[in-house]
Structures are given as structure tokens and as C-alpha cells.
C-alpha positions in Angstrom: 19.8 153.6 148.9 20.7 150.1 147.8 24.4 150.6 148.4 23.9 151.5 152.1 21.4 148.7 152.6 23.9 146.2 151.1 26.4 147.0 153.8 24.0 145.6 156.4 22.9 142.5 154.5 24.8 139.2 154.4 27.0 138.7 151.4 25.0 137.3 148.4 21.8 138.0 150.3 19.9 139.1 147.2 21.3 136.3 145.0 20.3 133.7 147.6 16.9 135.3 148.1 16.2 135.5 144.4 17.1 131.8 143.9 14.5 130.8 146.5 11.9 132.7 144.6 10.5 134.2 147.8 7.3 136.3 147.5 8.0 139.5 149.3 5.6 142.0 150.9 7.0 145.6 151.4 5.7 148.6 153.2 7.4 151.8 152.3 6.9 155.5 151.9 6.3 157.2 148.6 9.9 158.4 148.0 11.3 154.9 148.1 8.4 153.3 146.2 8.6 155.7 143.4 12.2 154.7 142.5 11.7 150.9 142.9 11.2 148.8 139.8 8.1 146.7 139.7 8.9 143.0 140.2 6.7 140.0 140.1 7.9 138.6 143.4 7.5 141.8 145.3 4.2 143.4 146.4 4.6 146.9 147.7 2.2 149.1 149.7 2.9 152.8 150.3 2.2 154.7 153.5 0.0 157.8 152.5 1.7 161.1 152.3 1.6 163.1 155.5 2.0 160.0 157.7 5.2 160.0 159.7 5.7 156.2 159.4 8.9 154.8 157.8 10.9 158.0 157.6 13.5 156.7 160.1 15.9 155.1 157.7 15.4 151.7 159.2 14.4 148.3 157.8 12.8 145.3 159.4 12.9 141.8 157.8 11.0 138.8 159.0 11.9 135.3 157.7 11.0 132.1 159.4 11.7 132.4 163.1 14.0 135.4 162.7 13.4 139.2 162.8 16.1 141.7 161.8 16.1 145.4 162.5 18.6 147.6 160.6 19.4 151.2 161.1 20.8 152.3 157.7 22.0 155.7 158.9 24.2 154.2 161.7 25.0 151.0 159.8 23.8 148.9 162.7 21.6 145.9 162.9 20.4 143.1 165.1 18.9 139.7 164.4 16.6 138.1 166.9 15.9 134.4 166.5 12.7 133.6 168.4 9.5 132.1 167.0 7.2 134.1 169.3 8.8 137.4 168.4 8.9 136.6 164.7 5.2 135.6 164.8 4.3 138.7 166.7 6.1 141.0 164.3 4.6 139.1 161.3 1.1 139.7 162.6 1.7 143.4 163.2 3.1 143.7 159.7 0.2 141.8 158.1 -2.3 144.0 160.0 -0.8 147.2 158.7 -0.3 145.8 155.2 -4.0 144.9 154.9 -5.0 148.4 156.1 -2.9 150.3 153.5 
């Protein structure tokens, strides 16, 4: 739900992101992936049906030395600015992304 997600993101997040032309990698479940439009700058992998992953209504973003965790259902989020934690989360993400 883009409207709910926008409440947790900084103002103009998508505009700023798109101006930077960032290549994005996304892991999602089939329900979300089926409604998303294909975009050149976004690669999406889908968790196989029957897996419990990513049904928690949460989002994680990793950018530079920052990691954000957002709970869409509670409209809560936190940003952690730490190079080691960001690197650790990036490695976990890449590992799962490669295996899907």
C-alpha cells in the first residue's frame, strides 16, 4: 500500500530517489510483486508461495551507512546510522537475494 508506506518515508523521498537514478533490489512476496509495475531501475525477487517470509507488513531499506526498519501496520520506524550494521544487513540481503 503506497499510501501507508509514504507516511513513513521522508517527504519527497521517491522524487529524490528517482533523481539519483538508484538501482534498487527488492525482495517481496507474490501479493505485492503482482501489483507492482516493472521498472528499469528496480529488480524484484519473489519469495516462493508457502514461505512465511515478508508477511509482517514491514520494510527494510539499506542505503550507504544507514539501515531503516519500518512497521507499516503501526506506522513506526527507526533509522540506524552505523557502517558495520549497514554492511551486515546488506550482506544478509544479498545472500537471500542470490538464493531466490
